[in-house]
MISE-159812 format. One record per atom (N, C-alpha, C): x, y, z. Coordinates in Angstrom, 3 decimals. Layout:
// residues N
+----------+----------+----------+
!     east !    north !       up !
+----------+----------+----------+
!        X !        Y !        Z !
...
+----------+----------+----------+
***
This chain:
// residues 121
+----------+----------+----------+
!     east !    north !       up !
+----------+----------+----------+
!   42.070 !  -25.505 !  -41.622 !
!   41.536 !  -26.507 !  -40.676 !
!   42.695 !  -27.379 !  -40.223 !
!   42.600 !  -27.851 !  -38.989 !
!   43.598 !  -28.733 !  -38.425 !
!   43.496 !  -30.137 !  -38.966 !
!   44.643 !  -30.754 !  -39.211 !
!   44.686 !  -32.162 !  -39.655 !
!   45.667 !  -32.927 !  -38.774 !
!   45.286 !  -34.187 !  -38.447 !
!   46.164 !  -35.114 !  -37.755 !
!   46.452 !  -36.290 !  -38.666 !
!   47.717 !  -36.589 !  -38.870 !
!   48.121 !  -37.661 !  -39.760 !
!   48.950 !  -38.678 !  -39.023 !
!   48.454 !  -39.903 !  -38.983 !
!   49.168 !  -40.997 !  -38.310 !
!   50.081 !  -41.739 !  -39.308 !
!   51.146 !  -42.362 !  -38.778 !
!   52.019 !  -43.176 !  -39.564 !
!   52.682 !  -44.198 !  -38.662 !
!   53.235 !  -45.240 !  -39.243 !
!   54.001 !  -46.229 !  -38.502 !
!   53.301 !  -47.544 !  -38.320 !
!   52.079 !  -47.692 !  -38.756 !
!   51.372 !  -48.962 !  -38.626 !
!   51.914 !  -49.937 !  -39.602 !
!   51.510 !  -51.217 !  -39.448 !
!   51.947 !  -52.274 !  -40.333 !
!   51.715 !  -53.634 !  -39.769 !
!   52.335 !  -54.642 !  -40.389 !
!   52.255 !  -56.037 !  -39.977 !
!   53.455 !  -56.416 !  -39.186 !
!   53.214 !  -56.978 !  -38.007 !
!   54.316 !  -57.391 !  -37.140 !
!   53.990 !  -58.728 !  -36.491 !
!   54.992 !  -59.535 !  -36.169 !
!   54.790 !  -60.838 !  -35.527 !
!   54.616 !  -60.633 !  -34.000 !
!   53.935 !  -61.554 !  -33.375 !
!   53.787 !  -61.478 !  -31.932 !
!   55.128 !  -61.343 !  -31.244 !
!   55.178 !  -60.414 !  -30.264 !
!   56.418 !  -60.154 !  -29.581 !
!   57.230 !  -59.045 !  -30.187 !
!   56.820 !  -58.590 !  -31.346 !
!   57.538 !  -57.496 !  -32.055 !
!   57.163 !  -56.155 !  -31.565 !
!   57.743 !  -55.102 !  -32.235 !
!   57.506 !  -53.724 !  -31.815 !
!   57.185 !  -52.864 !  -33.023 !
!   56.448 !  -51.778 !  -32.749 !
!   56.128 !  -50.744 !  -33.716 !
!   56.143 !  -49.418 !  -33.022 !
!   56.447 !  -48.368 !  -33.763 !
!   56.318 !  -46.991 !  -33.196 !
!   55.399 !  -46.189 !  -34.124 !
!   54.293 !  -45.727 !  -33.535 !
!   53.331 !  -44.877 !  -34.258 !
!   53.647 !  -43.454 !  -34.034 !
!   53.394 !  -42.609 !  -35.061 !
!   53.582 !  -41.175 !  -34.952 !
!   52.348 !  -40.469 !  -35.418 !
!   52.098 !  -39.308 !  -34.860 !
!   50.926 !  -38.507 !  -35.288 !
!   51.356 !  -37.039 !  -35.249 !
!   51.314 !  -36.376 !  -36.388 !
!   51.682 !  -35.023 !  -36.514 !
!   50.458 !  -34.128 !  -36.790 !
!   50.266 !  -33.079 !  -35.998 !
!   49.171 !  -32.155 !  -36.161 !
!   49.650 !  -30.932 !  -36.943 !
!   48.839 !  -30.461 !  -37.865 !
!   49.186 !  -29.298 !  -38.657 !
!   47.973 !  -28.411 !  -38.859 !
!   48.202 !  -27.131 !  -39.166 !
!   47.138 !  -26.145 !  -39.295 !
!   47.376 !  -24.944 !  -38.442 !
!   46.296 !  -24.189 !  -38.249 !
!   46.346 !  -22.967 !  -37.485 !
!   46.278 !  -23.245 !  -35.985 !
!   47.354 !  -23.842 !  -35.476 !
!   47.386 !  -24.309 !  -34.090 !
!   48.066 !  -23.281 !  -33.167 !
!   47.374 !  -22.924 !  -32.121 !
!   47.998 !  -22.071 !  -31.097 !
!   48.707 !  -22.931 !  -30.041 !
!   48.033 !  -23.933 !  -29.585 !
!   48.612 !  -24.902 !  -28.622 !
!   47.765 !  -26.171 !  -28.588 !
!   48.351 !  -27.232 !  -28.078 !
!   47.690 !  -28.510 !  -27.960 !
!   47.690 !  -28.945 !  -26.501 !
!   46.543 !  -29.251 !  -25.976 !
!   46.440 !  -29.726 !  -24.557 !
!   46.741 !  -31.220 !  -24.538 !
!   45.697 !  -32.010 !  -24.315 !
!   45.862 !  -33.464 !  -24.274 !
!   45.975 !  -34.092 !  -25.661 !
!   46.844 !  -35.080 !  -25.804 !
!   46.902 !  -35.882 !  -27.011 !
!   46.774 !  -37.324 !  -26.594 !
!   46.331 !  -38.174 !  -27.511 !
!   46.186 !  -39.565 !  -27.104 !
!   46.060 !  -40.510 !  -28.315 !
!   46.177 !  -41.791 !  -27.950 !
!   45.955 !  -42.845 !  -28.952 !
!   44.808 !  -43.740 !  -28.539 !
!   43.936 !  -44.027 !  -29.505 !
!   42.806 !  -44.877 !  -29.328 !
!   42.861 !  -45.981 !  -30.384 !
!   42.162 !  -47.102 !  -30.148 !
!   42.151 !  -48.133 !  -31.180 !
!   40.763 !  -48.751 !  -31.266 !
!   40.504 !  -49.297 !  -32.430 !
!   39.223 !  -49.938 !  -32.678 !
!   39.395 !  -51.189 !  -33.557 !
!   39.034 !  -52.326 !  -33.023 !
!   39.074 !  -53.570 !  -33.719 !
!   37.726 !  -53.820 !  -34.388 !
!   37.671 !  -54.646 !  -35.412 !
!   36.384 !  -54.943 !  -36.129 !
!   35.349 !  -55.470 !  -35.122 !
!   34.157 !  -54.871 !  -35.141 !
!   33.092 !  -55.280 !  -34.277 !
!   33.211 !  -54.841 !  -32.841 !
!   34.185 !  -54.029 !  -32.528 !
!   34.437 !  -53.583 !  -31.183 !
!   34.287 !  -52.041 !  -31.105 !
!   34.074 !  -51.573 !  -29.886 !
!   34.011 !  -50.122 !  -29.675 !
!   35.439 !  -49.536 !  -29.635 !
!   35.531 !  -48.257 !  -29.980 !
!   36.794 !  -47.584 !  -29.881 !
!   37.192 !  -47.419 !  -28.401 !
!   38.435 !  -47.693 !  -28.080 !
!   38.920 !  -47.649 !  -26.717 !
!   40.207 !  -46.845 !  -26.590 !
!   40.380 !  -46.223 !  -25.462 !
!   41.576 !  -45.441 !  -25.244 !
!   42.745 !  -46.375 !  -24.935 !
!   43.888 !  -46.047 !  -25.481 !
!   45.095 !  -46.814 !  -25.257 !
!   46.005 !  -46.045 !  -24.314 !
!   46.243 !  -44.760 !  -24.627 !
!   47.121 !  -43.946 !  -23.791 !
!   46.855 !  -42.480 !  -24.073 !
!   47.029 !  -41.607 !  -23.065 !
!   46.887 !  -40.192 !  -23.238 !
!   48.075 !  -39.507 !  -22.582 !
!   48.322 !  -38.275 !  -23.042 !
!   49.406 !  -37.467 !  -22.437 !
!   49.075 !  -35.991 !  -22.481 !
!   49.231 !  -35.337 !  -21.391 !
!   48.996 !  -33.881 !  -21.318 !
!   50.151 !  -33.087 !  -21.856 !
!   49.985 !  -31.767 !  -21.982 !
!   51.066 !  -30.952 !  -22.520 !
!   52.250 !  -30.988 !  -21.603 !
!   51.990 !  -31.115 !  -20.267 !
!   53.047 !  -31.168 !  -19.293 !
!   53.693 !  -32.507 !  -19.145 !
!   53.198 !  -33.540 !  -19.876 !
!   53.826 !  -34.832 !  -19.872 !
!   53.195 !  -35.882 !  -18.960 !
!   52.061 !  -35.598 !  -18.301 !
!   51.400 !  -36.577 !  -17.499 !
!   50.709 !  -37.602 !  -18.373 !
!   50.904 !  -38.933 !  -18.070 !
!   50.376 !  -39.970 !  -18.929 !
!   49.395 !  -40.869 !  -18.175 !
!   48.524 !  -41.490 !  -18.971 !
!   47.614 !  -42.528 !  -18.531 !
!   47.569 !  -43.626 !  -19.560 !
!   47.473 !  -44.845 !  -19.061 !
!   47.470 !  -46.015 !  -19.940 !
!   46.332 !  -46.921 !  -19.626 !
!   45.815 !  -47.576 !  -20.646 !
!   44.871 !  -48.655 !  -20.463 !
!   45.640 !  -49.807 !  -19.806 !
!   44.933 !  -50.622 !  -19.024 !
!   45.612 !  -51.750 !  -18.338 !
!   46.266 !  -52.717 !  -19.323 !
!   45.647 !  -52.855 !  -20.480 !
!   46.225 !  -53.770 !  -21.503 !
!   47.505 !  -53.213 !  -22.100 !
!   47.706 !  -51.921 !  -21.981 !
!   48.922 !  -51.298 !  -22.556 !
!   50.033 !  -51.060 !  -21.559 !
!   49.650 !  -50.965 !  -20.302 !
!   50.601 !  -50.671 !  -19.226 !
!   51.783 !  -51.669 !  -19.218 !
!   52.981 !  -51.114 !  -19.212 !
!   54.160 !  -51.959 !  -19.167 !
!   54.690 !  -52.369 !  -20.523 !
!   53.872 !  -52.210 !  -21.564 !
!   54.303 !  -52.580 !  -22.911 !
!   54.374 !  -51.405 !  -23.864 !
!   53.444 !  -50.406 !  -23.677 !
!   53.434 !  -49.266 !  -24.555 !
!   53.909 !  -48.007 !  -23.834 !
!   54.478 !  -47.065 !  -24.569 !
!   54.915 !  -45.799 !  -24.058 !
!   54.493 !  -44.656 !  -24.937 !
!   53.739 !  -43.696 !  -24.388 !
!   53.305 !  -42.549 !  -25.125 !
!   54.244 !  -41.352 !  -24.828 !
!   54.559 !  -40.575 !  -25.817 !
!   55.415 !  -39.409 !  -25.623 !
!   55.010 !  -38.316 !  -26.624 !
!   55.518 !  -37.125 !  -26.474 !
!   55.158 !  -36.057 !  -27.359 !
!   56.304 !  -35.056 !  -27.505 !
!   56.289 !  -34.344 !  -28.649 !
!   57.244 !  -33.296 !  -28.927 !
!   56.428 !  -32.072 !  -29.197 !
!   56.311 !  -31.186 !  -28.218 !
!   55.439 !  -30.012 !  -28.366 !
!   55.922 !  -29.048 !  -29.438 !
!   57.217 !  -29.003 !  -29.654 !
!   57.756 !  -28.139 !  -30.737 !
!   57.303 !  -28.599 !  -32.102 !
!   57.089 !  -29.877 !  -32.248 !
!   56.726 !  -30.452 !  -33.521 !
!   55.250 !  -30.783 !  -33.610 !
!   54.493 !  -30.529 !  -32.539 !
!   53.043 !  -30.874 !  -32.470 !
!   52.828 !  -32.347 !  -32.811 !
!   53.670 !  -33.203 !  -32.288 !
!   53.659 !  -34.605 !  -32.625 !
!   53.560 !  -35.499 !  -31.393 !
!   52.767 !  -36.554 !  -31.467 !
!   52.672 !  -37.546 !  -30.383 !
!   53.102 !  -38.896 !  -30.929 !
!   53.749 !  -39.689 !  -30.064 !
!   54.243 !  -41.002 !  -30.456 !
!   53.651 !  -42.105 !  -29.575 !
!   53.616 !  -43.301 !  -30.095 !
!   53.276 !  -44.457 !  -29.282 !
!   54.223 !  -45.570 !  -29.605 !
!   55.076 !  -45.890 !  -28.665 !
!   56.034 !  -47.012 !  -28.799 !
!   55.330 !  -48.235 !  -28.269 !
!   55.177 !  -49.270 !  -29.087 !
!   54.493 !  -50.489 !  -28.747 !
!   55.474 !  -51.669 !  -28.797 !
!   55.684 !  -52.270 !  -27.648 !
!   56.570 !  -53.425 !  -27.528 !
!   55.793 !  -54.643 !  -27.089 !
!   56.366 !  -55.840 !  -27.261 !
!   55.748 !  -57.089 !  -26.898 !
!   54.349 !  -57.204 !  -27.407 !
!   54.155 !  -56.917 !  -28.670 !
!   52.827 !  -56.897 !  -29.286 !
!   52.165 !  -58.266 !  -29.301 !
!   50.868 !  -58.246 !  -29.116 !
!   50.052 !  -59.477 !  -29.046 !
!   48.996 !  -59.426 !  -30.146 !
!   48.493 !  -60.575 !  -30.576 !
!   47.443 !  -60.575 !  -31.628 !
!   46.248 !  -59.705 !  -31.231 !
!   45.910 !  -59.647 !  -29.965 !
!   44.779 !  -58.839 !  -29.521 !
!   45.032 !  -57.332 !  -29.624 !
!   46.244 !  -56.917 !  -29.968 !
!   46.555 !  -55.522 !  -30.192 !
!   46.143 !  -55.120 !  -31.625 !
!   45.768 !  -56.075 !  -32.459 !
!   45.394 !  -55.810 !  -33.835 !
!   44.177 !  -54.866 !  -33.865 !
!   44.301 !  -53.701 !  -34.565 !
!   43.219 !  -52.741 !  -34.599 !
!   43.665 !  -51.570 !  -35.473 !
!   42.736 !  -50.685 !  -35.747 !
!   43.092 !  -49.402 !  -36.361 !
!   43.383 !  -48.455 !  -35.179 !
!   44.514 !  -47.850 !  -35.221 !
!   44.935 !  -46.909 !  -34.158 !
!   44.731 !  -45.468 !  -34.605 !
!   43.959 !  -44.717 !  -33.802 !
!   43.629 !  -43.364 !  -34.071 !
!   44.311 !  -42.354 !  -33.122 !
!   44.765 !  -41.295 !  -33.700 !
!   45.362 !  -40.188 !  -32.946 !
!   44.257 !  -39.204 !  -32.597 !
!   44.318 !  -38.637 !  -31.403 !
!   43.360 !  -37.605 !  -30.944 !
!   44.122 !  -36.451 !  -30.298 !
!   43.603 !  -35.252 !  -30.488 !
!   44.230 !  -34.070 !  -29.906 !
!   43.205 !  -32.998 !  -29.564 !
!   43.331 !  -32.428 !  -28.389 !
!   42.543 !  -31.251 !  -27.981 !
!   43.331 !  -30.010 !  -28.344 !
!   42.858 !  -29.269 !  -29.286 !
!   43.622 !  -28.148 !  -29.845 !
!   42.965 !  -26.803 !  -29.720 !
!   43.748 !  -25.792 !  -29.323 !
!   43.294 !  -24.417 !  -29.286 !
!   43.765 !  -23.787 !  -30.568 !
!   42.840 !  -23.371 !  -31.415 !
!   43.181 !  -22.732 !  -32.678 !
!   43.618 !  -21.309 !  -32.463 !
!   44.407 !  -20.793 !  -33.379 !
!   44.936 !  -19.423 !  -33.280 !
!   43.868 !  -18.377 !  -33.191 !
!   42.730 !  -18.606 !  -33.906 !
!   41.654 !  -17.616 !  -33.943 !
!   40.559 !  -17.792 !  -32.902 !
!   40.630 !  -18.861 !  -32.080 !
!   39.572 !  -19.170 !  -31.136 !
!   40.121 !  -19.213 !  -29.689 !
!   39.150 !  -19.085 !  -28.740 !
!   39.457 !  -19.170 !  -27.320 !
!   39.235 !  -20.595 !  -26.854 !
!   38.203 !  -21.242 !  -27.320 !
!   37.866 !  -22.605 !  -26.883 !
!   38.684 !  -23.673 !  -27.543 !
!   38.742 !  -24.874 !  -26.856 !
!   39.470 !  -25.972 !  -27.348 !
!   38.533 !  -26.910 !  -28.139 !
!   39.035 !  -27.429 !  -29.259 !
!   38.291 !  -28.394 !  -30.058 !
!   39.038 !  -29.695 !  -30.186 !
!   38.268 !  -30.782 !  -30.276 !
!   38.886 !  -32.134 !  -30.397 !
!   38.989 !  -32.529 !  -31.871 !
!   40.121 !  -33.146 !  -32.211 !
!   40.343 !  -33.595 !  -33.575 !
!   40.802 !  -35.074 !  -33.598 !
!   40.398 !  -35.756 !  -34.629 !
!   40.797 !  -37.173 !  -34.838 !
!   41.558 !  -37.326 !  -36.115 !
!   42.534 !  -38.213 !  -36.100 !
!   43.228 !  -38.591 !  -37.268 !
!   42.490 !  -39.647 !  -38.032 !
!   42.916 !  -40.051 !  -39.245 !
!   42.258 !  -41.032 !  -40.035 !
!   42.513 !  -42.463 !  -39.614 !
!   43.550 !  -42.668 !  -38.852 !
!   43.872 !  -44.001 !  -38.280 !
!   44.939 !  -44.691 !  -39.159 !
!   45.654 !  -45.606 !  -38.479 !
!   46.658 !  -46.409 !  -39.113 !
!   46.495 !  -47.869 !  -38.612 !
!   46.538 !  -48.816 !  -39.527 !
!   46.280 !  -50.199 !  -39.265 !
!   47.500 !  -50.871 !  -38.620 !
!   47.232 !  -51.532 !  -37.509 !
!   48.267 !  -52.363 !  -36.855 !
!   47.758 !  -53.791 !  -36.815 !
!   48.502 !  -54.710 !  -37.394 !
!   48.130 !  -56.096 !  -37.458 !
!   49.260 !  -56.950 !  -36.831 !
!   48.899 !  -57.685 !  -35.840 !
!   49.863 !  -58.587 !  -35.111 !
!   49.480 !  -60.029 !  -35.421 !
!   50.291 !  -60.699 !  -36.196 !
!   49.966 !  -62.062 !  -36.617 !
!   51.193 !  -62.836 !  -37.003 !
!   51.143 !  -64.173 !  -36.875 !
!   52.237 !  -65.019 !  -37.299 !
!   52.100 !  -65.393 !  -38.782 !
+----------+----------+----------+
***
């Protein structure tokens, strides 16, 4: 079974930076879209940024200009560089990937377990 594992979360002061990583493993044939989502306590999960296999990106308005999503297809890994962090960025950040398994024709969606990002003085 496919697994997505996030890393890079932690505590940072306002204005600081963090880089999140998410590595997919398992019987993977290829990965289409990958993305980062976040969920704060009492809030709905929301998209932060997505990236296609070809490198096309989309960002939430709150992330535009501050965050950068990228991927390494050879490593089945997606990254999120977060700069100029604000307290409102505090949330659990989840990795998502649409994956074609080696034994299947259809694409399935997978979620990572999440990594906590806390922005506070």
